[in-house]
py3Dmol code that shows the C-alpha trace and the ligand (Angstrom):
import py3Dmol

protein = """\
ATOM      1  CA  MET A   1     113.218 194.268  39.785  1.00  0.00           C
ATOM      2  CA  ARG A   2     110.840 195.665  42.377  1.00  0.00           C
ATOM      3  CA  SER A   3     108.221 198.366  41.826  1.00  0.00           C
ATOM      4  CA  ILE A   4     108.952 201.623  43.616  1.00  0.00           C
ATOM      5  CA  ALA A   5     106.793 204.620  44.568  1.00  0.00           C
ATOM      6  CA  ASP A   6     108.403 208.024  45.155  1.00  0.00           C
ATOM      7  CA  ILE A   7     106.187 210.410  47.140  1.00  0.00           C
ATOM      8  CA  HIS A   8     108.651 213.241  47.822  1.00  0.00           C
ATOM      9  CA  CYS A   9     110.507 214.868  44.910  1.00  0.00           C
ATOM     10  CA  HIS A  10     111.062 218.187  43.152  1.00  0.00           C
ATOM     11  CA  ILE A  11     110.820 217.206  39.508  1.00  0.00           C
ATOM     12  CA  LEU A  12     108.290 219.751  38.216  1.00  0.00           C
ATOM     13  CA  PRO A  13     110.135 222.638  36.532  1.00  0.00           C
ATOM     14  CA  TYR A  14     109.980 226.366  37.341  1.00  0.00           C
ATOM     15  CA  VAL A  15     108.112 226.006  40.640  1.00  0.00           C
ATOM     16  CA  ASP A  16     110.830 225.718  43.336  1.00  0.00           C
ATOM     17  CA  ASP A  17     114.533 224.835  43.644  1.00  0.00           C
ATOM     18  CA  GLY A  18     113.952 221.528  41.812  1.00  0.00           C
ATOM     19  CA  ALA A  19     114.138 221.050  38.027  1.00  0.00           C
ATOM     20  CA  GLU A  20     115.208 224.302  36.374  1.00  0.00           C
ATOM     21  CA  HIS A  21     113.542 223.626  33.039  1.00  0.00           C
ATOM     22  CA  ALA A  22     111.549 221.014  31.130  1.00  0.00           C
ATOM     23  CA  ALA A  23     114.666 219.157  29.927  1.00  0.00           C
ATOM     24  CA  GLU A  24     115.707 218.492  33.548  1.00  0.00           C
ATOM     25  CA  MET A  25     112.223 217.247  34.376  1.00  0.00           C
ATOM     26  CA  GLU A  26     112.312 214.921  31.356  1.00  0.00           C
ATOM     27  CA  LYS A  27     115.740 213.598  32.315  1.00  0.00           C
ATOM     28  CA  MET A  28     114.618 212.842  35.875  1.00  0.00           C
ATOM     29  CA  LEU A  29     111.361 211.189  34.794  1.00  0.00           C
ATOM     30  CA  THR A  30     113.252 208.998  32.345  1.00  0.00           C
ATOM     31  CA  SER A  31     115.744 208.075  35.060  1.00  0.00           C
ATOM     32  CA  GLN A  32     112.908 207.239  37.484  1.00  0.00           C
ATOM     33  CA  ALA A  33     111.340 204.916  34.895  1.00  0.00           C
ATOM     34  CA  GLU A  34     114.708 203.187  34.362  1.00  0.00           C
ATOM     35  CA  GLN A  35     114.876 202.590  38.131  1.00  0.00           C
ATOM     36  CA  HIS A  36     111.396 200.996  38.160  1.00  0.00           C
ATOM     37  CA  VAL A  37     109.741 203.914  39.898  1.00  0.00           C
ATOM     38  CA  GLU A  38     106.137 203.353  38.813  1.00  0.00           C
ATOM     39  CA  VAL A  39     104.340 205.877  41.004  1.00  0.00           C
ATOM     40  CA  ILE A  40     105.495 209.470  41.576  1.00  0.00           C
ATOM     41  CA  CYS A  41     103.903 212.163  43.699  1.00  0.00           C
ATOM     42  CA  PHE A  42     105.483 215.559  42.930  1.00  0.00           C
ATOM     43  CA  THR A  43     105.901 217.746  46.028  1.00  0.00           C
ATOM     44  CA  PRO A  44     106.967 221.312  45.137  1.00  0.00           C
ATOM     45  CA  HIS A  45     107.992 223.412  48.132  1.00  0.00           C
ATOM     46  CA  LEU A  46     105.660 226.021  49.571  1.00  0.00           C
ATOM     47  CA  ARG A  47     107.603 228.337  51.876  1.00  0.00           C
ATOM     48  CA  THR A  48     106.792 231.959  52.650  1.00  0.00           C
ATOM     49  CA  GLY A  49     109.194 234.393  50.965  1.00  0.00           C
ATOM     50  CA  MET A  50     111.229 231.652  49.319  1.00  0.00           C
ATOM     51  CA  PHE A  51     109.119 229.189  47.317  1.00  0.00           C
ATOM     52  CA  THR A  52     105.804 230.816  46.561  1.00  0.00           C
ATOM     53  CA  SER A  53     104.425 229.122  43.426  1.00  0.00           C
ATOM     54  CA  SER A  54     100.646 228.862  43.615  1.00  0.00           C
ATOM     55  CA  ASP A  55      98.764 225.581  43.427  1.00  0.00           C
ATOM     56  CA  GLU A  56      97.576 226.727  39.978  1.00  0.00           C
ATOM     57  CA  ASP A  57     101.202 227.138  38.781  1.00  0.00           C
ATOM     58  CA  VAL A  58     102.031 223.732  40.113  1.00  0.00           C
ATOM     59  CA  ARG A  59      98.986 222.131  38.457  1.00  0.00           C
ATOM     60  CA  ARG A  60      99.962 223.666  35.112  1.00  0.00           C
ATOM     61  CA  ARG A  61     103.452 222.130  35.352  1.00  0.00           C
ATOM     62  CA  PHE A  62     101.897 218.844  36.423  1.00  0.00           C
ATOM     63  CA  GLY A  63     100.021 218.827  33.107  1.00  0.00           C
ATOM     64  CA  GLN A  64     103.365 219.234  31.332  1.00  0.00           C
ATOM     65  CA  ALA A  65     104.774 216.202  33.159  1.00  0.00           C
ATOM     66  CA  GLU A  66     101.672 214.148  32.326  1.00  0.00           C
ATOM     67  CA  GLU A  67     102.028 215.086  28.680  1.00  0.00           C
ATOM     68  CA  PHE A  68     105.689 213.990  28.623  1.00  0.00           C
ATOM     69  CA  VAL A  69     104.961 210.662  30.324  1.00  0.00           C
ATOM     70  CA  ARG A  70     102.114 210.001  27.870  1.00  0.00           C
ATOM     71  CA  ARG A  71     104.201 210.934  24.823  1.00  0.00           C
ATOM     72  CA  ARG A  72     107.120 208.714  25.892  1.00  0.00           C
ATOM     73  CA  GLN A  73     104.786 205.985  27.146  1.00  0.00           C
ATOM     74  CA  LEU A  74     106.683 205.777  30.433  1.00  0.00           C
ATOM     75  CA  PRO A  75     105.076 203.257  32.832  1.00  0.00           C
ATOM     76  CA  ILE A  76     104.621 205.820  35.625  1.00  0.00           C
ATOM     77  CA  ARG A  77     101.444 206.968  37.374  1.00  0.00           C
ATOM     78  CA  LEU A  78     101.664 210.622  38.444  1.00  0.00           C
ATOM     79  CA  PHE A  79     100.201 212.378  41.486  1.00  0.00           C
ATOM     80  CA  LEU A  80     100.506 215.822  42.990  1.00  0.00           C
ATOM     81  CA  GLY A  81     101.063 217.218  46.482  1.00  0.00           C
ATOM     82  CA  ARG A  82     103.257 219.839  48.121  1.00  0.00           C
ATOM     83  CA  GLU A  83     105.994 220.002  50.734  1.00  0.00           C
ATOM     84  CA  TYR A  84     104.803 222.508  53.335  1.00  0.00           C
ATOM     85  CA  TYR A  85     107.288 224.486  55.382  1.00  0.00           C
ATOM     86  CA  CYS A  86     105.715 224.798  58.811  1.00  0.00           C
ATOM     87  CA  ASN A  87     105.219 228.418  59.878  1.00  0.00           C
ATOM     88  CA  GLU A  88     102.386 230.886  60.518  1.00  0.00           C
ATOM     89  CA  GLU A  89     101.246 230.785  56.884  1.00  0.00           C
ATOM     90  CA  PHE A  90     101.023 227.003  57.074  1.00  0.00           C
ATOM     91  CA  LEU A  91      98.798 227.254  60.154  1.00  0.00           C
ATOM     92  CA  GLU A  92      96.573 229.786  58.355  1.00  0.00           C
ATOM     93  CA  ARG A  93      96.224 227.426  55.401  1.00  0.00           C
ATOM     94  CA  LEU A  94      95.512 224.572  57.782  1.00  0.00           C
ATOM     95  CA  GLU A  95      92.750 226.652  59.341  1.00  0.00           C
ATOM     96  CA  ALA A  96      91.369 227.584  55.914  1.00  0.00           C
ATOM     97  CA  GLY A  97      91.625 224.018  54.606  1.00  0.00           C
ATOM     98  CA  SER A  98      93.589 225.257  51.573  1.00  0.00           C
ATOM     99  CA  LEU A  99      96.294 222.611  51.442  1.00  0.00           C
ATOM    100  CA  LEU A 100      97.254 220.160  48.711  1.00  0.00           C
ATOM    101  CA  THR A 101      97.428 216.693  50.215  1.00  0.00           C
ATOM    102  CA  LEU A 102      99.569 213.930  48.738  1.00  0.00           C
ATOM    103  CA  GLY A 103      97.679 212.555  45.759  1.00  0.00           C
ATOM    104  CA  GLY A 104      94.412 214.007  47.104  1.00  0.00           C
ATOM    105  CA  GLY A 105      94.345 211.631  50.090  1.00  0.00           C
ATOM    106  CA  ASP A 106      94.585 212.843  53.690  1.00  0.00           C
ATOM    107  CA  ALA A 107      98.396 213.018  54.054  1.00  0.00           C
ATOM    108  CA  LEU A 108     100.422 216.234  54.241  1.00  0.00           C
ATOM    109  CA  LEU A 109     104.178 216.344  53.629  1.00  0.00           C
ATOM    110  CA  MET A 110     105.587 218.692  56.286  1.00  0.00           C
ATOM    111  CA  GLU A 111     109.093 220.088  56.727  1.00  0.00           C
ATOM    112  CA  PHE A 112     110.357 222.080  59.667  1.00  0.00           C
ATOM    113  CA  SER A 113     112.713 224.962  60.270  1.00  0.00           C
ATOM    114  CA  GLY A 114     116.216 224.121  61.488  1.00  0.00           C
ATOM    115  CA  ARG A 115     115.406 226.489  64.371  1.00  0.00           C
ATOM    116  CA  CYS A 116     112.317 224.517  65.518  1.00  0.00           C
ATOM    117  CA  ASP A 117     112.850 222.523  68.678  1.00  0.00           C
ATOM    118  CA  ALA A 118     111.225 219.093  69.060  1.00  0.00           C
ATOM    119  CA  ASP A 119     108.295 220.544  71.047  1.00  0.00           C
ATOM    120  CA  ALA A 120     107.491 222.955  68.208  1.00  0.00           C
ATOM    121  CA  ILE A 121     107.716 220.168  65.613  1.00  0.00           C
ATOM    122  CA  CYS A 122     105.366 217.974  67.676  1.00  0.00           C
ATOM    123  CA  GLU A 123     102.950 220.897  68.020  1.00  0.00           C
ATOM    124  CA  TYR A 124     102.748 221.345  64.206  1.00  0.00           C
ATOM    125  CA  ILE A 125     102.160 217.606  63.831  1.00  0.00           C
ATOM    126  CA  LYS A 126      99.390 217.621  66.434  1.00  0.00           C
ATOM    127  CA  ARG A 127      97.720 220.658  64.831  1.00  0.00           C
ATOM    128  CA  ALA A 128      97.705 218.953  61.409  1.00  0.00           C
ATOM    129  CA  LYS A 129      96.377 215.755  62.954  1.00  0.00           C
ATOM    130  CA  GLN A 130      93.609 217.630  64.795  1.00  0.00           C
ATOM    131  CA  ALA A 131      92.637 219.285  61.508  1.00  0.00           C
ATOM    132  CA  GLY A 132      92.025 215.818  60.076  1.00  0.00           C
ATOM    133  CA  TYR A 133      95.240 215.264  58.123  1.00  0.00           C
ATOM    134  CA  GLN A 134      97.840 212.494  58.305  1.00  0.00           C
ATOM    135  CA  PRO A 135     101.178 214.302  58.836  1.00  0.00           C
ATOM    136  CA  LEU A 136     104.208 212.860  57.029  1.00  0.00           C
ATOM    137  CA  ALA A 137     107.415 214.331  58.509  1.00  0.00           C
ATOM    138  CA  ALA A 138     109.887 214.992  55.663  1.00  0.00           C
ATOM    139  CA  HIS A 139     113.511 213.799  55.947  1.00  0.00           C
ATOM    140  CA  VAL A 140     113.637 213.534  59.756  1.00  0.00           C
ATOM    141  CA  GLU A 141     117.365 212.751  59.620  1.00  0.00           C
ATOM    142  CA  ARG A 142     118.116 216.378  58.750  1.00  0.00           C
ATOM    143  CA  TYR A 143     116.760 218.363  61.706  1.00  0.00           C
ATOM    144  CA  PRO A 144     119.055 219.691  64.418  1.00  0.00           C
ATOM    145  CA  ALA A 145     116.172 219.264  66.918  1.00  0.00           C
ATOM    146  CA  ILE A 146     116.136 215.518  66.247  1.00  0.00           C
ATOM    147  CA  GLY A 147     119.905 215.429  66.660  1.00  0.00           C
ATOM    148  CA  ALA A 148     120.312 211.884  65.318  1.00  0.00           C
ATOM    149  CA  ASN A 149     118.360 210.681  68.359  1.00  0.00           C
ATOM    150  CA  ALA A 150     115.815 207.919  67.703  1.00  0.00           C
ATOM    151  CA  ASP A 151     113.895 208.842  70.876  1.00  0.00           C
ATOM    152  CA  GLN A 152     113.104 212.228  69.331  1.00  0.00           C
ATOM    153  CA  VAL A 153     111.727 210.483  66.237  1.00  0.00           C
ATOM    154  CA  LYS A 154     109.541 208.366  68.536  1.00  0.00           C
ATOM    155  CA  ARG A 155     108.145 211.620  69.967  1.00  0.00           C
ATOM    156  CA  LEU A 156     107.104 212.676  66.434  1.00  0.00           C
ATOM    157  CA  ILE A 157     105.421 209.303  65.943  1.00  0.00           C
ATOM    158  CA  ASP A 158     103.625 209.636  69.299  1.00  0.00           C
ATOM    159  CA  ALA A 159     102.417 213.070  68.179  1.00  0.00           C
ATOM    160  CA  GLY A 160     100.822 211.372  65.149  1.00  0.00           C
ATOM    161  CA  ALA A 161     103.413 211.615  62.363  1.00  0.00           C
ATOM    162  CA  LYS A 162     104.451 209.078  59.776  1.00  0.00           C
ATOM    163  CA  ILE A 163     108.195 209.203  59.145  1.00  0.00           C
ATOM    164  CA  GLN A 164     110.006 209.770  55.827  1.00  0.00           C
ATOM    165  CA  ILE A 165     113.758 209.632  55.190  1.00  0.00           C
ATOM    166  CA  ASN A 166     115.733 210.373  52.009  1.00  0.00           C
ATOM    167  CA  ALA A 167     117.298 207.705  49.786  1.00  0.00           C
ATOM    168  CA  SER A 168     120.432 209.863  49.394  1.00  0.00           C
ATOM    169  CA  SER A 169     120.889 209.948  53.195  1.00  0.00           C
ATOM    170  CA  LEU A 170     120.606 206.139  53.425  1.00  0.00           C
ATOM    171  CA  LEU A 171     123.208 205.811  50.682  1.00  0.00           C
ATOM    172  CA  GLY A 172     125.621 208.115  52.514  1.00  0.00           C
ATOM    173  CA  HIS A 173     125.478 211.051  50.095  1.00  0.00           C
ATOM    174  CA  GLU A 174     124.713 213.450  52.955  1.00  0.00           C
ATOM    175  CA  GLY A 175     127.531 212.273  55.208  1.00  0.00           C
ATOM    176  CA  ILE A 176     128.235 209.416  57.560  1.00  0.00           C
ATOM    177  CA  ARG A 177     126.218 210.783  60.505  1.00  0.00           C
ATOM    178  CA  GLN A 178     122.960 210.949  58.563  1.00  0.00           C
ATOM    179  CA  LYS A 179     123.660 207.584  56.951  1.00  0.00           C
ATOM    180  CA  LEU A 180     124.209 205.784  60.273  1.00  0.00           C
ATOM    181  CA  PHE A 181     121.180 207.460  61.823  1.00  0.00           C
ATOM    182  CA  CYS A 182     118.949 206.435  58.897  1.00  0.00           C
ATOM    183  CA  TRP A 183     120.022 202.787  59.099  1.00  0.00           C
ATOM    184  CA  LYS A 184     119.436 202.871  62.857  1.00  0.00           C
ATOM    185  CA  LEU A 185     115.889 204.163  62.281  1.00  0.00           C
ATOM    186  CA  MET A 186     115.339 201.445  59.666  1.00  0.00           C
ATOM    187  CA  LYS A 187     116.501 198.735  62.065  1.00  0.00           C
ATOM    188  CA  LEU A 188     114.260 200.098  64.812  1.00  0.00           C
ATOM    189  CA  GLY A 189     111.320 199.939  62.396  1.00  0.00           C
ATOM    190  CA  LEU A 190     110.622 203.671  62.757  1.00  0.00           C
ATOM    191  CA  VAL A 191     110.670 204.530  59.033  1.00  0.00           C
ATOM    192  CA  ASP A 192     107.404 204.511  57.094  1.00  0.00           C
ATOM    193  CA  VAL A 193     108.636 205.853  53.762  1.00  0.00           C
ATOM    194  CA  VAL A 194     111.919 206.192  51.892  1.00  0.00           C
ATOM    195  CA  ALA A 195     111.659 208.781  49.097  1.00  0.00           C
ATOM    196  CA  SER A 196     114.114 210.434  46.706  1.00  0.00           C
ATOM    197  CA  ASP A 197     113.642 214.164  47.495  1.00  0.00           C
ATOM    198  CA  ALA A 198     115.374 214.518  44.101  1.00  0.00           C
ATOM    199  CA  HIS A 199     116.008 218.100  42.970  1.00  0.00           C
ATOM    200  CA  ASP A 200     118.008 217.788  39.735  1.00  0.00           C
ATOM    201  CA  PRO A 201     119.622 215.181  37.479  1.00  0.00           C
ATOM    202  CA  GLN A 202     123.176 215.848  38.649  1.00  0.00           C
ATOM    203  CA  TYR A 203     123.694 216.948  42.239  1.00  0.00           C
ATOM    204  CA  ARG A 204     120.553 215.612  43.942  1.00  0.00           C
ATOM    205  CA  PRO A 205     119.372 212.993  41.424  1.00  0.00           C
ATOM    206  CA  PRO A 206     116.703 210.312  41.945  1.00  0.00           C
ATOM    207  CA  VAL A 207     118.499 207.279  43.437  1.00  0.00           C
ATOM    208  CA  LEU A 208     115.706 205.032  44.668  1.00  0.00           C
ATOM    209  CA  GLY A 209     116.749 202.126  42.415  1.00  0.00           C
ATOM    210  CA  GLU A 210     120.167 201.820  44.036  1.00  0.00           C
ATOM    211  CA  CYS A 211     118.631 202.474  47.439  1.00  0.00           C
ATOM    212  CA  ALA A 212     116.082 199.668  46.948  1.00  0.00           C
ATOM    213  CA  HIS A 213     118.904 197.252  46.242  1.00  0.00           C
ATOM    214  CA  ARG A 214     120.762 198.363  49.380  1.00  0.00           C
ATOM    215  CA  ILE A 215     117.670 198.035  51.590  1.00  0.00           C
ATOM    216  CA  GLU A 216     116.962 194.545  50.236  1.00  0.00           C
ATOM    217  CA  THR A 217     120.535 193.471  50.931  1.00  0.00           C
ATOM    218  CA  LYS A 218     120.680 194.870  54.449  1.00  0.00           C
ATOM    219  CA  MET A 219     117.096 194.540  55.648  1.00  0.00           C
ATOM    220  CA  GLY A 220     115.415 191.995  53.371  1.00  0.00           C
ATOM    221  CA  GLN A 221     112.760 192.102  50.659  1.00  0.00           C
ATOM    222  CA  ALA A 222     109.776 192.539  52.958  1.00  0.00           C
ATOM    223  CA  CYS A 223     111.215 195.694  54.489  1.00  0.00           C
ATOM    224  CA  ALA A 224     112.016 197.186  51.054  1.00  0.00           C
ATOM    225  CA  GLN A 225     108.511 196.386  49.873  1.00  0.00           C
ATOM    226  CA  LYS A 226     107.030 198.175  52.888  1.00  0.00           C
ATOM    227  CA  VAL A 227     108.993 201.455  52.788  1.00  0.00           C
ATOM    228  CA  LEU A 228     109.234 201.766  48.984  1.00  0.00           C
ATOM    229  CA  TRP A 229     105.822 200.564  47.860  1.00  0.00           C
ATOM    230  CA  ASP A 230     103.165 199.445  50.375  1.00  0.00           C
ATOM    231  CA  ASN A 231     103.386 202.421  52.752  1.00  0.00           C
ATOM    232  CA  PRO A 232     103.763 205.125  50.059  1.00  0.00           C
ATOM    233  CA  LEU A 233     100.696 203.715  48.276  1.00  0.00           C
ATOM    234  CA  LYS A 234      98.718 203.700  51.523  1.00  0.00           C
ATOM    235  CA  ILE A 235      99.675 207.337  52.051  1.00  0.00           C
ATOM    236  CA  LEU A 236      98.388 208.154  48.566  1.00  0.00           C
ATOM    237  CA  SER A 237      95.202 206.229  49.446  1.00  0.00           C
ATOM    238  CA  LEU A 238      95.788 203.860  46.498  1.00  0.00           C
TER     239      LEU A 238
END
"""
ligand_1 = """\
1
FE2
Fe 111.902 218.145 49.614
"""
view = py3Dmol.view(width=600, height=400)
view.addModel(protein, "pdb")
view.setStyle({"model": 0}, {"cartoon": {"style": "trace"}})
view.addModel(ligand_1, "xyz")
view.setStyle({"model": 1}, {"stick": {}})
view.zoomTo()
view.show()
């Protein structure tokens, strides 16, 4: 079984719309270990007016996760980051340098409003890049501005972004359109990272184990190794 790294997930409890309580966190961490996920970077949302947990809150919950992993002796290394919703507050934080990068490296996980057009998305990416960060565009298959058009994803890459897609989209859990688009991006070699974006044990569970198997079957071992291990580790500066 291959080793997997998951650098986009909502497993910490009480901080966003991910795990509702410690038992859900524990269930998801156990499931990740069973699927050979050996590295996890938690990425709680930060979005003005909706998900507002402070970095201190998030760090406290991170300690809880570390404690659980230690107690159960799960073979998982844990890291912390955030998923930043790009708006004015994000730009202010960018200016102030008060952002949590993925695992303390230089990468920022960025998500965009459904109302952003591709120009606006590229502008956020360029601003983050100019500020010295490596932008990682979260679940690019989901944005109306991208419109299941690979050329739009290439624009994000040209602006300086690395590209992340969700395991659930590749597996078809989000509908046939997203599934076909994700496989097209994989075949074009435009995907840097596949991550779980897991939110709970039931409706949006971690499914990277099954996804790894599917990628190996359709694209080969080397491709799976790249998007599920090598690239995520590089992004964490490991
Ligand atoms: Fe997310």
